[in-house]
KOLGUDREN-544262 format. One record per atom (N, C-alpha, C, O, CB): residue number from 1; atom name; x, y, z. Coordinates in steps of 0.05 Angstrom, whole numbers. Atoms other than C-alpha are relative to their C-alpha. Glycine has a CB too. Layout:
# residues N
   resi   name     east    north       up
    NUM     CA        X        Y        Z
...
# end
This chain:
# residues 183
   resi   name     east    north       up
      1      N       19       15       19
      1     CA    -1178     4000       29
      1      C       16      -18      -16
      1      O       35       -9      -28
      1     CB      -16       18      -17
      2      N      -13       21       17
      2     CA    -1155     3937       -5
      2      C       -6        2      -28
      2      O      -30        5      -35
      2     CB       -7      -28        9
      3      N        5       -1       28
      3     CA    -1146     3939      -79
      3      C       -1      -27      -12
      3      O       16      -44       -5
      3     CB       20       17      -13
      4      N        3       26       11
      4     CA    -1170     3881     -121
      4      C       24       -7      -18
      4      O       38       11      -27
      4     CB      -27       -2      -15
      5      N      -20        9       19
      5     CA    -1122     3840     -163
      5      C       -3       13      -28
      5      O       17       22      -41
      5     CB       -1      -30       -2
      6      N        4      -11       25
      6     CA    -1154     3865     -225
      6      C        7       30       -1
      6      O       17       39      -21
      6     CB      -26       -4       -7
      7      N       -9      -28       -1
      7     CA    -1145     3939     -202
      7      C       31        2        0
      7      O       42       20      -12
      7     CB      -12       13       26
      8      N      -29        0       -1
      8     CA    -1072     3923     -186
      8      C       13       -1      -27
      8      O       32       13      -34
      8     CB        9      -21       16
      9      N      -11        5       28
      9     CA    -1060     3897     -257
      9      C       -5       24      -16
      9      O       12       31      -32
      9     CB      -12      -25      -15
     10      N        7      -24       15
     10     CA    -1096     3958     -286
     10      C       18       22        8
     10      O       28       36      -10
     10     CB      -30        8        6
     11      N      -17      -21      -11
     11     CA    -1056     4007     -241
     11      C       28       -5      -11
     11      O       41       14      -19
     11     CB        0        0       31
     12      N      -27        4        8
     12     CA     -991     3973     -260
     12      C        4        6      -31
     12      O       24       16      -41
     12     CB        7      -31        7
     13      N       -1       -4       28
     13     CA    -1008     3976     -335
     13      C        0       31       -5
     13      O       12       41      -24
     13     CB      -24      -14      -14
     14      N        1      -31        4
     14     CA    -1025     4052     -327
     14      C       27       10        7
     14      O       38       27       -7
     14     CB      -23       15       18
     15      N      -27      -11       -6
     15     CA     -957     4063     -292
     15      C       19       -5      -21
     15      O       33       13      -29
     15     CB       11      -11       24
     16      N      -17        7       21
     16     CA     -919     4026     -345
     16      C       -4       18      -25
     16      O       15       28      -37
     16     CB       -2      -28       -7
     17      N        5      -17       23
     17     CA     -954     4064     -400
     17      C        8       28        4
     17      O       18       40      -15
     17     CB      -28       -1       -8
     18      N       -8      -29       -6
     18     CA     -942     4133     -368
     18      C       31        1        2
     18      O       43       18       -9
     18     CB      -14       11       28
     19      N      -26       -3       -1
     19     CA     -873     4117     -352
     19      C       14       -4      -27
     19      O       34       10      -32
     19     CB       10      -18       19
     20      N      -10        3       29
     20     CA     -859     4094     -424
     20      C       -1       25      -15
     20      O       17       34      -29
     20     CB      -15      -20      -16
     21      N        2      -26       16
     21     CA     -887     4159     -451
     21      C       19       21       13
     21      O       32       36       -2
     21     CB      -31       12        0
     22      N      -16      -21      -13
     22     CA     -850     4203     -401
     22      C       32       -6       -3
     22      O       48       12       -5
     22     CB       -8        2       32
     23      N      -28        5        4
     23     CA     -783     4166     -408
     23      C        8        3      -29
     23      O       30       12      -35
     23     CB        7      -28       10
     24      N       -4       -6       28
     24     CA     -788     4169     -484
     24      C        3       29       -4
     24      O       22       37      -19
     24     CB      -23      -11      -17
     25      N        1      -29        5
     25     CA     -803     4244     -481
     25      C       25       12       13
     25      O       40       26        0
     25     CB      -27       13       13
     26      N      -21      -14      -13
     26     CA     -752     4265     -428
     26      C       25      -15        8
     26      O       45       -2       16
     26     CB      -11       10       22
     27      N      -23       15      -10
     27     CA     -703     4209     -412
     27      C       -5      -12       25
     27      O      -24       -5       40
     27     CB       24       17        2
     28      N        1       15      -27
     28     CA     -693     4164     -353
     28      C        4       17       23
     28      O      -11       17       42
     28     CB       20      -21        1
     29      N      -10      -17      -24
     29     CA     -658     4214     -309
     29      C      -17       23        5
     29      O      -17       33       28
     29     CB       28        9       -2
     30      N       17      -24       -2
     30     CA     -705     4271     -321
     30      C      -28       -2       11
     30      O      -43       16       15
     30     CB       -1       12      -26
     31      N       29        8       -9
     31     CA     -767     4235     -298
     31      C        2      -12       30
     31      O       19      -29       36
     31     CB      -14      -24      -21
     32      N        0       10      -29
     32     CA     -781     4223     -222
     32      C      -23      -19        2
     32      O      -42      -19      -13
     32     CB       -3       23       21
     33      N       21       20       -7
     33     CA     -822     4166     -193
     33      C      -26       15        5
     33      O      -47        6       -4
     33     CB        8      -16       25
     34      N       22      -16       -5
     34     CA     -869     4218     -168
     34      C      -14       10      -23
     34      O      -39       10      -24
     34     CB        7       22       16
     35      N       10      -10       25
     35     CA     -879     4247     -236
     35      C      -16      -24      -14
     35      O      -39      -21      -24
     35     CB       24       12      -18
     36      N       14       23       14
     36     CA     -895     4176     -265
     36      C      -28       -6       13
     36      O      -49       -8        1
     36     CB       18      -27        1
     37      N       24        7      -15
     37     CA     -944     4161     -209
     37      C      -22       22       -2
     37      O      -45       14       -3
     37     CB        6       -4       30
     38      N       18      -22        5
     38     CA     -978     4229     -217
     38      C      -15       -3      -27
     38      O      -39        0      -28
     38     CB       15       26        1
     39      N       11        1       27
     39     CA     -986     4220     -292
     39      C      -18      -25       -3
     39      O      -35      -26      -21
     39     CB       23       -1      -21
     40      N       16       24       -1
     40     CA    -1015     4151     -277
     40      C      -26        3       16
     40      O      -43      -14       16
     40     CB       16      -22       11
     41      N       24       -6      -17
     41     CA    -1066     4183     -231
     41      C        0      -14       28
     41      O      -21      -19       40
     41     CB      -26       -9      -16
     42      N       -4       16      -25
     42     CA    -1039     4148     -170
     42      C       19       15       20
     42      O       35       32       11
     42     CB       11      -28       -6
     43      N      -19      -12      -19
     43     CA    -1002     4167     -106
     43      C       26      -11        1
     43      O       30      -34       -5
     43     CB      -10       -1       26
     44      N      -30       11       -1
     44     CA     -926     4162      -97
     44      C        2      -24       17
     44      O       17      -42       11
     44     CB       21       22       12
     45      N       -3       23      -18
     45     CA     -937     4115      -39
     45      C       -7      -26      -11
     45      O        1      -47        1
     45     CB      -17        5       23
     46      N        7       26       10
     46     CA     -966     4062      -82
     46      C       21      -12      -19
     46      O       18      -35      -28
     46     CB      -25        2      -14
     47      N      -22       10       17
     47     CA     -903     4055     -124
     47      C       12      -26        7
     47      O       14      -44       -9
     47     CB       20       19        0
     48      N      -17       23      -11
     48     CA     -867     4005      -81
     48      C      -17      -25        1
     48      O       -6      -47        4
     48     CB       11        5       29
     49      N       16       24        4
     49     CA     -927     3958      -87
     49      C        2      -13      -26
     49      O       -7      -35      -30
     49     CB      -27        4        5
     50      N       -4        9       25
     50     CA     -910     3950     -158
     50      C       31       -3       -9
     50      O       37      -21      -25
     50     CB      -14       18      -17
     51      N      -28        4        7
     51     CA     -834     3961     -164
     51      C       19        3       24
     51      O       14       16       44
     51     CB        8       21      -22
     52      N      -21       -2      -21
     52     CA     -773     3952     -122
     52      C       14       26        3
     52      O       22       34       25
     52     CB       19      -21       -6
     53      N      -17      -25        4
     53     CA     -738     4017     -146
     53      C       -6       12      -26
     53      O      -19        1      -43
     53     CB       30       -6        3
     54      N        4      -13       27
     54     CA     -736     4068     -202
     54      C       16      -17      -18
     54      O        7      -19      -41
     54     CB       10       31       -2
     55      N      -16       18       17
     55     CA     -684     4020     -233
     55      C      -17      -23      -10
     55      O      -16      -30      -34
     55     CB       24      -11       15
     56      N       20       22        7
     56     CA     -736     3964     -232
     56      C      -21       11      -19
     56      O      -28       -2      -39
     56     CB      -13      -12       26
     57      N       19      -11       16
     57     CA     -787     4011     -261
     57      C       10        5      -28
     57      O       -4       -1      -47
     57     CB       -8       25       11
     58      N      -12       -4       28
     58     CA     -739     4030     -319
     58      C        2      -26      -14
     58      O       -6      -29      -38
     58     CB       28       13        3
     59      N       -2       27       14
     59     CA     -724     3957     -333
     59      C      -28      -11      -11
     59      O      -32      -19      -34
     59     CB       13      -22       21
     60      N       24       11        8
     60     CA     -796     3936     -333
     60      C      -14       17      -20
     60      O      -28        6      -37
     60     CB      -16       -5       23
     61      N       10      -18       21
     61     CA     -818     3997     -374
     61      C       12       -5      -25
     61      O       -3       -4      -45
     61     CB        4       26        6
     62      N      -14        6       24
     62     CA     -765     3982     -426
     62      C      -13      -27      -11
     62      O      -22      -29      -34
     62     CB       31       -3        5
     63      N       11       26       10
     63     CA     -791     3909     -430
     63      C      -26        3      -11
     63      O      -33       -8      -32
     63     CB       -1      -21       22
     64      N       28       -4        7
     64     CA     -862     3932     -433
     64      C       -3       16      -27
     64      O      -18        8      -44
     64     CB      -13       16       23
     65      N        2      -15       22
     65     CA     -852     3984     -485
     65      C       12      -14      -25
     65      O        1      -11      -47
     65     CB       13       27        6
     66      N      -15       13       24
     66     CA     -803     3943     -530
     66      C      -17      -23       -8
     66      O      -17      -30      -31
     66     CB       30      -10        6
     67      N       17       23        7
     67     CA     -852     3883     -527
     67      C      -23        8      -16
     67      O      -33       -8      -31
     67     CB       -9      -15       24
     68      N       22      -11       15
     68     CA     -907     3927     -555
     68      C        6       12      -26
     68      O      -12       20      -41
     68     CB      -14       19       15
     69      N       -9      -13       24
     69     CA     -865     3953     -612
     69      C      -13      -13      -24
     69      O      -13      -38      -25
     69     CB       31       -2       -3
     70      N       14       12       23
     70     CA     -903     3942     -676
     70      C       18       -9      -23
     70      O       37        5      -30
     70     CB      -20       19      -11
     71      N      -15        9       24
     71     CA     -875     3903     -733
     71      C      -15        9      -26
     71      O      -33       26      -26
     71     CB        4      -31        0
     72      N       11       -7       26
     72     CA     -892     3906     -806
     72      C      -25      -16       -8
     72      O      -24      -29      -28
     72     CB       20       -3      -20
     73      N       23       13        9
     73     CA     -962     3877     -808
     73      C      -11        9      -26
     73      O      -24       -6      -40
     73     CB      -20        3       18
     74      N        7      -13       23
     74     CA     -974     3924     -864
     74      C       22       -2      -23
     74      O       19        9      -44
     74     CB       -6       27        7
     75      N      -23        2       19
     75     CA     -910     3907     -901
     75      C       23       17        8
     75      O       19       38       20
     75     CB       -8        6      -28
     76      N      -25      -15       -8
     76     CA     -839     3931     -893
     76      C        1       28      -11
     76      O       10       46        3
     76     CB       25      -14       -8
     77      N        0      -25       13
     77     CA     -845     3987     -943
     77      C      -17       20       15
     77      O       -8       43       20
     77     CB       -9       -3      -28
     78      N       19      -20      -13
     78     CA     -906     4019     -908
     78      C       11        4       29
     78      O        9       26       40
     78     CB      -31      -12        1
     79      N      -12       -6      -26
     79     CA     -872     4008     -840
     79      C       23       21       -1
     79      O       24       39       15
     79     CB       11      -26       12
     80      N      -22      -17        2
     80     CA     -809     4042     -864
     80      C       -7       29       -5
     80      O        5       47        5
     80     CB       17       -9      -19
     81      N       10      -26        7
     81     CA     -847     4100     -893
     81      C      -11       14       26
     81      O       -6       38       31
     81     CB      -22       -2      -22
     82      N       12      -12      -25
     82     CA     -885     4111     -827
     82      C       22        5       19
     82      O       23       27       31
     82     CB      -22      -19       13
     83      N      -22       -2      -20
     83     CA     -823     4100     -784
     83      C       16       25       -7
     83      O       20       42        9
     83     CB       19      -26       -1
     84      N      -19      -23        9
     84     CA     -778     4150     -825
     84      C      -16       24       -9
     84      O      -11       35      -30
     84     CB       18       -9      -25
     85      N       17      -23        6
     85     CA     -830     4205     -826
     85      C        3       22       20
     85      O        8       17       44
     85     CB      -29       -9        0
     86      N        0      -22      -17
     86     CA     -831     4274     -796
     86      C      -21       -2       24
     86      O      -17        7       46
     86     CB       -6       25      -17
     87      N       21        6      -21
     87     CA     -895     4254     -757
     87      C       11      -17       21
     87      O        6      -12       44
     87     CB      -24      -13      -12
     88      N      -13       18      -21
     88     CA     -857     4199     -721
     88      C       20       14       12
     88      O       23       12       37
     88     CB       11      -25      -10
     89      N      -22      -14      -14
     89     CA     -798     4243     -709
     89      C      -10       20       19
     89      O        3       26       39
     89     CB       18       13      -20
     90      N       10      -22      -17
     90     CA     -841     4297     -679
     90      C      -16      -10       23
     90      O      -27        6       39
     90     CB      -17       18      -15
     91      N       16       12      -22
     91     CA     -875     4250     -631
     91      C       15      -20       17
     91      O        7      -42       21
     91     CB      -24      -15      -11
     92      N      -17       19      -15
     92     CA     -820     4219     -588
     92      C      -14      -13       24
     92      O       -7      -35       30
     92     CB       25       15       10
     93      N       14       10      -23
     93     CA     -867     4209     -528
     93      C      -17      -25       -8
     93      O      -21      -42        9
     93     CB      -19       21       11
     94      N       16       23        9
     94     CA     -908     4159     -569
     94      C       12      -15      -21
     94      O       -1      -34      -30
     94     CB      -25        9       -9
     95      N      -12       12       21
     95     CA     -858     4138     -619
     95      C       16      -23        9
     95      O       13      -34       31
     95     CB       16       18      -15
     96      N      -15       23       -4
     96     CA     -808     4083     -624
     96      C       16       -1       29
     96      O       32       17       36
     96     CB       20       -2      -25
     97      N      -17        1      -27
     97     CA     -779     4061     -554
     97      C       29       -6       -8
     97      O       47        5        5
     97     CB      -11      -24       21
     98      N      -29        4        7
     98     CA     -716     4035     -588
     98      C       15       25       -4
     98      O       35       29        8
     98     CB        2      -17      -24
     99      N      -14      -28        6
     99     CA     -697     4103     -615
     99      C        1       17       24
     99      O       20       33       28
     99     CB      -14       16      -24
    100      N        2      -16      -24
    100     CA     -719     4135     -549
    100      C       20      -10       21
    100      O       34        6       33
    100     CB      -28       -1       12
    101      N      -16       11      -23
    101     CA     -682     4088     -502
    101      C       30       -8       -8
    101      O       46      -14        9
    101     CB      -14      -25       14
    102      N      -27       13       10
    102     CA     -621     4066     -544
    102      C       25       15       12
    102      O       43        2       23
    102     CB        2        1      -34
    103      N      -25      -14       -9
    103     CA     -570     4120     -524
    103      C        3       -2       31
    103      O       26       -1       41
    103     CB       -1       31      -10
    104      N       -2        1      -29
    104     CA     -587     4114     -450
    104      C        2      -30       12
    104      O       10      -34       35
    104     CB      -26       13       13
    105      N        1       26       -8
    105     CA     -593     4039     -446
    105      C       27      -12       10
    105      O       26      -30       28
    105     CB       -9      -16      -21
    106      N      -26       10       -9
    106     CA     -518     4026     -437
    106      C        6        9       31
    106      O       22       -3       45
    106     CB       22       12      -21
    107      N       -5      -10      -28
    107     CA     -521     4066     -371
    107      C      -19      -12       20
    107      O      -19       -4       44
    107     CB       -3       30        1
    108      N       22       12      -19
    108     CA     -578     4024     -342
    108      C        9      -26       12
    108      O       31      -35        6
    108     CB      -27       -5      -15
    109      N       -7       25      -13
    109     CA     -579     3961     -300
    109      C        0      -23      -20
    109      O      -10      -21      -42
    109     CB      -19       -4       23
    110      N       -1       24       17
    110     CA     -566     3892     -329
    110      C      -29       -8       -8
    110      O      -34      -17      -31
    110     CB       15      -24       16
    111      N       27        9        9
    111     CA     -640     3878     -327
    111      C      -13       18      -22
    111      O      -28        8      -39
    111     CB      -19        0       24
    112      N        9      -17       19
    112     CA     -655     3941     -368
    112      C       13       -6      -26
    112      O       -1       -6      -47
    112     CB        4       26        9
    113      N      -16        7       23
    113     CA     -600     3923     -418
    113      C      -10      -25      -13
    113      O      -11      -28      -37
    113     CB       29       -3        8
    114      N       10       26       12
    114     CA     -628     3852     -424
    114      C      -27        7      -12
    114      O      -34       -5      -33
    114     CB       -3      -24       22
    115      N       26       -8       12
    115     CA     -698     3883     -436
    115      C        5       11      -30
    115      O       -7        3      -49
    115     CB      -16       22       19
    116      N       -6      -13       24
    116     CA     -666     3927     -491
    116      C        9      -22      -22
    116      O        0      -21      -45
    116     CB       21       22        5
    117      N       -8       20       17
    117     CA     -631     3867     -522
    117      C      -23      -19      -11
    117      O      -23      -27      -34
    117     CB       19      -16       15
    118      N       24       16        7
    118     CA     -695     3827     -522
    118      C      -17       13      -20
    118      O      -25        1      -41
    118     CB      -17       -7       23
    119      N       16      -16       19
    119     CA     -733     3881     -555
    119      C       11        5      -28
    119      O       -3        4      -48
    119     CB       -7       25       13
    120      N      -14       -1       26
    120     CA     -681     3894     -609
    120      C        0      -26      -16
    120      O       -3      -27      -40
    120     CB       28        9        5
    121      N        0       27       12
    121     CA     -676     3821     -621
    121      C      -26       -7      -13
    121      O      -28      -16      -36
    121     CB        6      -20       21
    122      N       27        7       11
    122     CA     -751     3812     -629
    122      C       -8       17      -25
    122      O      -22        9      -43
    122     CB      -22        3       22
    123      N        6      -16       24
    123     CA     -756     3871     -676
    123      C       15       -9      -24
    123      O        3      -10      -45
    123     CB        6       29        3
    124      N      -15        9       23
    124     CA     -700     3846     -720
    124      C      -14      -25      -11
    124      O      -16      -28      -35
    124     CB       30       -5        7
    125      N       13       27       10
    125     CA     -736     3777     -723
    125      C      -26        6      -15
    125      O      -30       -6      -36
    125     CB       -7      -21       26
    126      N       25      -10       13
    126     CA     -803     3812     -742
    126      C        7       11      -27
    126      O       -6        4      -47
    126     CB      -14       21       17
    127      N       -6      -11       27
    127     CA     -769     3852     -797
    127      C       12      -21      -18
    127      O        7      -20      -42
    127     CB       19       24        3
    128      N      -12       21       17
    128     CA     -729     3791     -821
    128      C      -24      -16      -13
    128      O      -24      -21      -37
    128     CB       19      -19       17
    129      N       24       15        9
    129     CA     -795     3753     -826
    129      C      -14       14      -24
    129      O      -20        2      -45
    129     CB      -20       -4       24
    130      N       14      -17       21
    130     CA     -828     3810     -866
    130      C       18        1      -26
    130      O        8        0      -48
    130     CB       -6       30       10
    131      N      -17       -1       25
    131     CA     -766     3815     -913
    131      C        1      -27      -13
    131      O        3      -28      -37
    131     CB       28        9        7
    132      N       -1       28       10
    132     CA     -764     3740     -921
    132      C      -26       -4      -18
    132      O      -24      -16      -39
    132     CB        2      -23       24
    133      N       24        4       15
    133     CA     -837     3741     -944
    133      C        1       15      -26
    133      O      -12        8      -45
    133     CB      -25        7       16
    134      N       -2      -16       25
    134     CA     -818     3794     -995
    134      C       22      -11      -18
    134      O       27        0      -40
    134     CB        6       30        6
    135      N      -21       14       17
    135     CA     -763     3748    -1021
    135      C       28        8        4
    135      O       45        2      -12
    135     CB       -6        4      -29
    136      N      -26       -8       -5
    136     CA     -703     3778     -991
    136      C       20      -24        5
    136      O       14      -43       20
    136     CB        0       18       24
    137      N      -17       21        1
    137     CA     -642     3733     -999
    137      C       12       -6       28
    137      O       10      -28       39
    137     CB       21        5      -21
    138      N      -10        4      -29
    138     CA     -608     3743     -931
    138      C      -16       19       18
    138      O       -8       41       24
    138     CB       33        7        3
    139      N       21      -17      -14
    139     CA     -668     3770     -892
    139      C       11        9       28
    139      O        6       32       36
    139     CB      -29      -16        4
    140      N       -8      -10      -28
    140     CA     -634     3773     -823
    140      C       22       22       -3
    140      O       21       41       12
    140     CB       12      -24       18
    141      N      -21      -19        5
    141     CA     -572     3811     -851
    141      C      -14       27       -6
    141      O       -9       48        5
    141     CB       20       -9      -22
    142      N       14      -22        9
    142     CA     -620     3858     -886
    142      C      -16       15       23
    142      O      -17       39       25
    142     CB      -20       -9      -22
    143      N       14      -12      -23
    143     CA     -663     3866     -823
    143      C       16       15       18
    143      O        9       37       27
    143     CB      -14      -21       15
    144      N      -19      -14      -18
    144     CA     -605     3884     -780
    144      C       10       26      -12
    144      O        9       46        2
    144     CB       24      -18        6
    145      N      -10      -27       12
    145     CA     -577     3936     -828
    145      C      -24       19       -4
    145      O      -21       43        0
    145     CB       17       -5      -28
    146      N       23      -19        3
    146     CA     -646     3965     -843
    146      C       -9       11       26
    146      O      -14       35       29
    146     CB      -23      -15      -13
    147      N        9      -10      -27
    147     CA     -667     3969     -769
    147      C       21       19       11
    147      O       14       40       21
    147     CB       -4      -24       20
    148      N      -21      -17      -12
    148     CA     -600     3998     -749
    148      C        0       28      -14
    148      O        2       48       -1
    148     CB       27      -13       -2
    149      N        0      -26       15
    149     CA     -602     4051     -804
    149      C      -25       16        8
    149      O      -23       40       14
    149     CB        1       -4      -32
    150      N       25      -16       -5
    150     CA     -675     4071     -791
    150      C        0       10       30
    150      O       -9       32       35
    150     CB      -26      -18       -5
    151      N        0      -11      -27
    151     CA     -665     4076     -715
    151      C       22       21        3
    151      O       17       41       16
    151     CB        4      -23       20
    152      N      -19      -21        0
    152     CA     -600     4115     -723
    152      C       -8       25      -14
    152      O       -2       47       -5
    152     CB       25      -10      -13
    153      N        9      -23       14
    153     CA     -633     4161     -773
    153      C      -21       14       17
    153      O      -23       38       15
    153     CB      -10       -7      -27
    154      N       21      -12      -17
    154     CA     -690     4173     -724
    154      C       14       15       23
    154      O        6       37       29
    154     CB      -20      -21       10
    155      N      -14      -12      -23
    155     CA     -642     4189     -666
    155      C       14       25      -13
    155      O       12       46        0
    155     CB       22      -22       13
    156      N      -12      -25       10
    156     CA     -603     4238     -711
    156      C      -19       20       -9
    156      O      -14       43       -4
    156     CB       18       -5      -23
    157      N       20      -18        9
    157     CA     -664     4269     -741
    157      C      -13       15       25
    157      O      -20       39       23
    157     CB      -21      -16      -16
    158      N       10      -13      -26
    158     CA     -689     4284     -670
    158      C       21       16       13
    158      O       13       33       29
    158     CB       -9      -21       20
    159      N      -21      -13      -15
    159     CA     -621     4309     -647
    159      C        7       28      -13
    159      O       15       47        1
    159     CB       26      -18        0
    160      N       -7      -26       12
    160     CA     -611     4365     -700
    160      C      -22       18        1
    160      O      -45       11       -1
    160     CB        9       -3      -28
    161      N       20      -23       -2
    161     CA     -645     4432     -696
    161      C      -11        7      -26
    161      O      -34       16      -29
    161     CB       12       24       12
    162      N        5       -8       27
    162     CA     -643     4444     -771
    162      C      -22      -18      -12
    162      O      -17      -42      -18
    162     CB       26       -2      -16
    163      N       23       17        9
    163     CA     -712     4418     -795
    163      C        6      -11      -29
    163      O        0      -34      -35
    163     CB      -27       16        0
    164      N       -6       10       28
    164     CA     -688     4414     -869
    164      C       19      -24        0
    164      O       16      -43      -15
    164     CB       12       21      -16
    165      N      -20       22       -2
    165     CA     -628     4372     -849
    165      C      -14      -24       12
    165      O      -10      -47        3
    165     CB       25        9       18
    166      N       14       23      -13
    166     CA     -672     4329     -804
    166      C      -18      -16      -20
    166      O      -16      -41      -22
    166     CB      -18       10       24
    167      N       16       12       19
    167     CA     -723     4317     -859
    167      C       18      -15      -22
    167      O       11      -36      -31
    167     CB      -17       23      -13
    168      N      -18       14       18
    168     CA     -664     4300     -907
    168      C       10      -26       11
    168      O       11      -46       -3
    168     CB       23       17       -6
    169      N       -7       24      -13
    169     CA     -638     4251     -858
    169      C      -20      -24       -2
    169      O      -14      -46      -10
    169     CB        5        6       30
    170      N       22       22        2
    170     CA     -703     4212     -856
    170      C       -6       -8      -28
    170      O       -9      -32      -33
    170     CB      -27        9       11
    171      N        7        8       27
    171     CA     -717     4217     -930
    171      C       23      -17      -15
    171      O       18      -37      -28
    171     CB       -5       27      -17
    172      N      -23       12       13
    172     CA     -646     4197     -953
    172      C        5      -28       12
    172      O       13      -46       -3
    172     CB       24       18        4
    173      N       -3       25      -11
    173     CA     -643     4140     -904
    173      C      -20      -20       -9
    173      O      -13      -44      -14
    173     CB       -1        2       28
    174      N       21       17       12
    174     CA     -709     4112     -929
    174      C        8       -8      -28
    174      O        5      -31      -35
    174     CB      -26       15        0
    175      N       -9        5       27
    175     CA     -683     4119    -1000
    175      C       23      -22        0
    175      O       23      -41      -16
    175     CB       10       27      -14
    176      N      -22       17       -1
    176     CA     -618     4084     -981
    176      C       -8      -29        8
    176      O        2      -47       -5
    176     CB       21       11       18
    177      N        9       26       -9
    177     CA     -651     4025     -945
    177      C      -15      -12      -23
    177      O      -10      -35      -30
    177     CB      -18        2       25
    178      N       18        9       23
    178     CA     -702     4019    -1003
    178      C       19      -11      -23
    178      O       14      -32      -34
    178     CB      -19       24      -12
    179      N      -19        6       25
    179     CA     -644     4017    -1057
    179      C       17      -24       11
    179      O       22      -42       -5
    179     CB       21       27       -9
    180      N      -15       23       -9
    180     CA     -605     3968    -1013
    180      C      -15      -27       -1
    180      O       -4      -48       -6
    180     CB        9        6       28
    181      N       16       24        1
    181     CA     -662     3920    -1010
    181      C      -11       -6      -27
    181      O      -22      -28      -31
    181     CB      -23        2       19
    182      N       10        5       27
    182     CA     -682     3927    -1083
    182      C       22        5      -22
    182      O       17       22      -39
    182     CB      -25       18       -6
    183      N      -23       -5       19
    183     CA     -616     3925    -1123
    183      C       -8       -3      -30
    183      O        9        1      -47
    183     CB       24      -19        6
# end
């Protein structure tokens, strides 16, 4: 049975959404193509109609997830509070793709690394624009430092088993960024 173009687009979108969720939660190596297709409600055989390989899926998933990363439409302070929260830390499958993919990106294909670079660059630009609107003197430098600190804090907060230390990492990083931006 032939699948319509609209159905193909919908299927591809579902595959990318499920791959992003699974890769964020488990990492690239721990997730199989069959697992992604099952989560998307499709058969394994349909995979190659959408992607050339698992590496292609990884690169396209990274591009898809990072392109959808939300900026600070509600202002940088609100974004930072939501980002550096226990709720965000405790939901890696639906949380920040940068924090989820960063440590594995260096071991991926050039296409995947290019998707990571594009996503990071776009997020820095969005943060810089938000900070510029708030009157930051060197918004790009502040955006790079703030984003790097926030992502690093999220990675560390998820990595430690000690909940009190994890909470402290999030809270103190938020305090440090806020103080740095408001001297």
